[in-house]
C-alpha positions as a Markdown table, in Angstrom:
| # | Residue | x | y | z |
|---|---|---|---|---|
| 1 | Unk | 19.3 | 32.8 | 30.3 |
| 2 | Unk | 18.3 | 30.2 | 27.8 |
| 3 | Unk | 16.7 | 30.9 | 24.5 |
| 4 | Unk | 13.0 | 30.6 | 24.2 |
| 5 | Unk | 12.1 | 27.2 | 22.6 |
| 6 | Unk | 10.2 | 27.6 | 19.2 |
| 7 | Unk | 6.6 | 26.7 | 18.9 |
| 8 | Unk | 6.1 | 23.0 | 18.7 |
| 9 | Unk | 3.3 | 22.8 | 16.2 |
| 10 | Unk | 4.2 | 19.3 | 15.1 |
| 11 | Unk | 4.7 | 17.9 | 18.7 |
| 12 | Unk | 1.4 | 19.3 | 19.8 |
| 13 | Unk | -0.5 | 18.0 | 16.7 |
| 14 | Unk | 1.2 | 14.6 | 17.3 |
| 15 | Unk | 0.5 | 14.5 | 21.1 |
| 16 | Unk | -3.3 | 15.0 | 20.3 |
| 17 | Unk | -3.4 | 12.2 | 17.8 |
| 18 | Unk | -1.4 | 10.1 | 20.4 |
| 19 | Unk | -3.7 | 10.7 | 23.0 |
| 20 | Unk | -6.7 | 9.9 | 21.0 |
| 21 | Unk | -5.2 | 6.5 | 19.9 |
| 22 | Unk | -4.2 | 5.8 | 23.4 |
| 23 | Unk | -7.8 | 6.2 | 24.5 |
| 24 | Unk | -8.9 | 3.7 | 21.7 |
| 25 | Unk | -6.3 | 1.3 | 23.0 |
| 26 | Unk | -7.6 | 1.6 | 26.6 |
| 27 | Unk | -11.0 | 0.7 | 25.2 |
| 28 | Unk | -9.7 | -2.3 | 23.4 |
| 29 | Unk | -7.9 | -3.4 | 26.6 |
| 30 | Unk | -11.1 | -3.1 | 28.4 |
| 31 | Unk | -13.0 | -5.1 | 25.9 |
| 32 | Unk | -15.5 | -2.2 | 25.1 |
| 33 | Unk | -15.0 | -2.8 | 21.3 |
| 34 | Unk | -17.9 | -0.6 | 20.4 |
| 35 | Unk | -16.5 | 2.3 | 22.0 |
| 36 | Unk | -13.1 | 1.4 | 20.7 |
| 37 | Unk | -14.4 | 1.5 | 17.3 |
| 38 | Unk | -16.0 | 5.0 | 17.9 |
| 39 | Unk | -12.8 | 6.5 | 19.3 |
| 40 | Unk | -10.8 | 4.9 | 16.4 |
| 41 | Unk | -13.1 | 6.4 | 13.8 |
| 42 | Unk | -12.4 | 9.8 | 15.6 |
| 43 | Unk | -8.7 | 9.2 | 15.6 |
| 44 | Unk | -8.7 | 8.4 | 11.9 |
| 45 | Unk | -10.9 | 11.3 | 11.0 |
| 46 | Unk | -8.3 | 13.4 | 12.8 |
| 47 | Unk | -5.2 | 11.6 | 11.3 |
| 48 | Unk | -6.7 | 12.1 | 7.7 |
| 49 | Unk | -7.0 | 15.9 | 8.4 |
| 50 | Unk | -3.5 | 15.9 | 9.8 |
| 51 | Unk | -2.0 | 14.1 | 6.8 |
| 52 | Unk | -4.1 | 16.4 | 4.5 |
| 53 | Unk | -2.7 | 19.5 | 6.0 |
| 54 | Unk | 0.8 | 18.4 | 5.9 |
| 55 | Unk | 0.6 | 17.1 | 2.3 |
| 56 | Unk | -1.1 | 20.1 | 0.9 |
| 57 | Unk | 0.2 | 23.1 | 3.0 |
| 58 | Unk | 3.4 | 22.0 | 4.6 |
| 59 | Unk | 5.3 | 19.4 | 2.4 |
| 60 | Unk | 5.2 | 21.5 | -0.8 |
| 61 | Unk | 7.5 | 23.8 | 1.0 |
| 62 | Unk | 10.3 | 21.5 | 2.1 |
| 63 | Unk | 13.5 | 23.2 | 1.2 |
| 64 | Unk | 16.1 | 21.8 | -1.2 |
| 65 | Unk | 18.9 | 20.2 | 1.0 |
| 66 | Unk | 16.2 | 19.2 | 3.8 |
| 67 | Unk | 17.2 | 16.0 | 5.9 |
| 68 | Unk | 14.4 | 14.2 | 4.1 |
| 69 | Unk | 12.5 | 14.9 | 0.8 |
| 70 | Unk | 9.0 | 15.5 | 0.9 |
| 71 | Unk | 8.6 | 12.3 | -0.8 |
| 72 | Unk | 9.8 | 10.5 | 2.2 |
| 73 | Unk | 6.9 | 12.0 | 4.3 |
| 74 | Unk | 4.3 | 11.4 | 1.5 |
| 75 | Unk | 5.3 | 7.6 | 1.3 |
| 76 | Unk | 4.9 | 7.3 | 5.2 |
| 77 | Unk | 1.6 | 9.1 | 5.2 |
| 78 | Unk | 0.5 | 6.4 | 2.7 |
| 79 | Unk | 1.7 | 3.7 | 4.7 |
| 80 | Unk | 0.3 | 5.0 | 8.0 |
| 81 | Unk | -3.1 | 5.5 | 6.1 |
| 82 | Unk | -3.1 | 1.9 | 5.0 |
| 83 | Unk | -2.2 | 0.4 | 8.0 |
| 84 | Unk | -4.9 | 2.3 | 9.9 |
| 85 | Unk | -7.4 | 1.0 | 7.3 |
| 86 | Unk | -6.3 | -2.6 | 7.8 |
| 87 | Unk | -6.4 | -2.1 | 11.6 |
| 88 | Unk | -9.9 | -0.6 | 11.5 |
| 89 | Unk | -10.9 | -3.8 | 9.5 |
| 90 | Unk | -9.8 | -5.8 | 12.4 |
| 91 | Unk | -11.8 | -3.9 | 15.1 |
| 92 | Unk | -14.9 | -4.2 | 12.6 |
| 93 | Unk | -14.3 | -7.8 | 12.4 |
| 94 | Unk | -14.4 | -8.4 | 16.3 |
| 95 | Unk | -17.6 | -6.2 | 16.2 |
| 96 | Unk | -19.0 | -8.3 | 13.6 |
| 97 | Unk | -18.4 | -11.5 | 15.5 |
| 98 | Unk | -18.2 | -10.7 | 19.0 |
| 99 | Unk | -16.2 | -12.8 | 21.6 |
| 100 | Unk | -18.6 | -15.3 | 23.2 |
| 101 | Unk | -16.8 | -15.8 | 26.3 |
| 102 | Unk | -14.1 | -14.5 | 28.5 |
| 103 | Unk | -11.2 | -16.5 | 27.1 |
| 104 | Unk | -12.3 | -15.5 | 23.4 |
| 105 | Unk | -12.6 | -11.7 | 24.6 |
| 106 | Unk | -9.0 | -12.0 | 25.8 |
| 107 | Unk | -7.9 | -13.4 | 22.4 |
| 108 | Unk | -9.6 | -10.6 | 20.7 |
| 109 | Unk | -8.1 | -7.9 | 22.8 |
| 110 | Unk | -4.5 | -9.6 | 22.3 |
| 111 | Unk | -5.2 | -9.9 | 18.5 |
| 112 | Unk | -6.1 | -6.1 | 18.3 |
| 113 | Unk | -3.1 | -5.0 | 20.4 |
| 114 | Unk | -0.8 | -7.0 | 18.3 |
| 115 | Unk | -2.2 | -5.7 | 15.0 |
| 116 | Unk | -2.0 | -2.0 | 16.4 |
| 117 | Unk | 1.6 | -2.6 | 17.3 |
| 118 | Unk | 2.9 | -2.3 | 13.6 |
| 119 | Unk | 0.7 | 1.1 | 13.0 |
| 120 | Unk | 2.0 | 2.5 | 16.3 |
| 121 | Unk | 5.7 | 1.7 | 15.4 |
| 122 | Unk | 5.4 | 3.5 | 11.9 |
| 123 | Unk | 3.6 | 6.6 | 13.4 |
| 124 | Unk | 6.1 | 6.9 | 16.3 |
| 125 | Unk | 9.2 | 7.0 | 13.9 |
| 126 | Unk | 7.2 | 9.2 | 11.5 |
| 127 | Unk | 6.3 | 11.7 | 14.2 |
| 128 | Unk | 9.9 | 11.6 | 15.4 |
| 129 | Unk | 11.3 | 12.4 | 11.8 |
| 130 | Unk | 8.9 | 15.3 | 11.6 |
| 131 | Unk | 9.8 | 16.9 | 14.9 |
| 132 | Unk | 13.5 | 16.4 | 14.5 |
| 133 | Unk | 13.8 | 17.6 | 11.0 |
| 134 | Unk | 10.7 | 19.1 | 9.4 |
| 135 | Unk | 9.7 | 21.1 | 12.4 |
| 136 | Unk | 13.0 | 23.1 | 11.9 |
| 137 | Unk | 13.3 | 23.2 | 8.3 |
| 138 | Unk | 10.0 | 25.0 | 7.6 |
| 139 | Unk | 9.2 | 28.6 | 8.5 |
| 140 | Unk | 7.5 | 28.9 | 11.8 |
| 141 | Unk | 4.9 | 31.2 | 10.2 |
| 142 | Unk | 4.2 | 28.5 | 7.6 |
| 143 | Unk | 3.5 | 26.1 | 10.4 |
| 144 | Unk | 1.5 | 28.2 | 12.5 |
| 145 | Unk | -0.8 | 29.2 | 9.4 |
| 146 | Unk | -1.3 | 25.3 | 8.6 |
| 147 | Unk | -2.0 | 24.2 | 12.0 |
| 148 | Unk | -4.1 | 27.2 | 13.0 |
| 149 | Unk | -6.8 | 25.7 | 10.6 |
| 150 | Unk | -6.4 | 22.1 | 12.1 |
């Protein structure tokens, strides 16, 4: 009989954010830029809440000798926030000047997908870091309490 797996609070939170961003990107691919912006705004709200919970309720409890210091996570949160702001500006720019024909729509889609790539890359590595280290270094009761308010 294998040992029960500990709760996956970080993983579950990250999956929710990933599914929201994925839905946004599907709207981009479909050229529905208005809906894409709406979904992006919802994702960014959820992301901001997620980061706030980690910064205020979890990272202050990173133990001495942890694989990565809390500062690493804080800096990554700043980078993710900045990249999400820059990306949102690109989506808004497409909406402000809608593509006039199919070729322009395709170029706008490609530009947004390219712009999302750096953001997604940073997020993916950040989430991996949290799930492989932070989720195992913080007490489960602390994680449960923090994410219960998410």
